[in-house]
N, C-alpha and C positions, 0 to 999 in steps of 0.2 A: 751705083752710078759709074760711069766710065771716066778714066783719067783724061785730062786735057790733051790735045794734039801737041806732040813734041817731035814730029817727024823732021823738022828742020835741023834737029840735032844729029841726024844720021842714025846709023844702026846701034850705036852704043852711047846713048846720052849719059851725062854724068848722073850719079846716083841722086844728088841733091835736086836735079831737074825732075827726075822721076818722082821724088818725094813731093815736090811742088805740084806736079801734074796730078798726082793722086789726091792731094789736099783740095785742089780746085775741083776735081771730079766728085769729091764727097760733099762739097759745099758750093762755093762760087768764087769767081775771081775777086769780087768785092769783099767777101768774107775773109779770104786768105790775105788780101792786101791789108785789111784792117788788123788782123792778127800779127802780121809782119811789120806793121806801121810804115807801109810804103804805099804808093799809088797803085790803083788798079791797072793803069797803063804800064807801070813797071812790071807787074806780074805778066801781063800779056806779052811785053817785049822779051822778057826772060824766056817764056815758054816758046816763043817764035824764034829764039836765037838771034834776036835783033837788038839786044840791049846796047845802047850807044857807048857805054863806058868801055875802055880797053880792058878793064879788070872787073870781074864779077865776084871777087873774093868776099866783099862785105855782104853782098846779097846771099852768097853761098853760106856764109856763117849764120845769117839770120834764118835761112830756111832750115839748115841742119839743126840749129838750136831749138827751133819751134816744132818742126815736124819729124826730125830724125829720131832714131832710137838706138840704144846700145844694150849689149848684154853685160850687165854689171856682175862681176864675180861674187858680190855680196848680196845684192838686192834682186838680181834677175833682170828681166826686161824692163828698162826704164827709158824715159825720154832723155834727149841730150840736155834739155834744160834742167831736169832733175839731177842728172849726172853732175852738171856744173854746180848746182846748188849744194849737193852733198860734198863735193870737193872743197867748197869754201867754208863749210861748217867746221867748228872747232872740235877738239878732243873732249869727250865726256867719259871719264873712267867708269862711271856707274852704269853706262849704257853699252851692253855688249856689241850691238850693231855699230855704234859710233866707233868703238875700239877697232872692230874689224875694218871699217871703212878707212879710218885714219892709218891703219897699217897697209891697206891694199891700194888706196887711191894714188899715192905718189908714184908707184911703179906700174900702174894699170895701163894697158895698151890703148884704152879709151881716153886717157888723159893726154891732151896735146902738150902739156908741160911735164911730161913723165920724166922721172928721175931714173937714169940708167946707171948701173954699176958694172964696171969691168973688173971682174974678179981675177 
């Protein structure tokens, strides 16, 4: 299937709008709206660059969490939602993957709350 029309966003639409368009192209506006827990009208307005709110940050966060992906240094390619879930899990010393994640996640560039150290 082809992605939804996002030509109103110009030559360089934001990546999250491209993700939204691909998701709509793979299913439907109604299916995407249901996954995002927003109205189908909101999906259409976002794609058309006519969303009435002065800020689309909440919508962007929903789209990225649902349809975006990251390259995890420990797990490989995973969804943003899985990345967030893994960051919230606790340390389990008997699980080597959890140990690596607990060491890696705090400083990972995919972590929006990343800890940076100035040496």
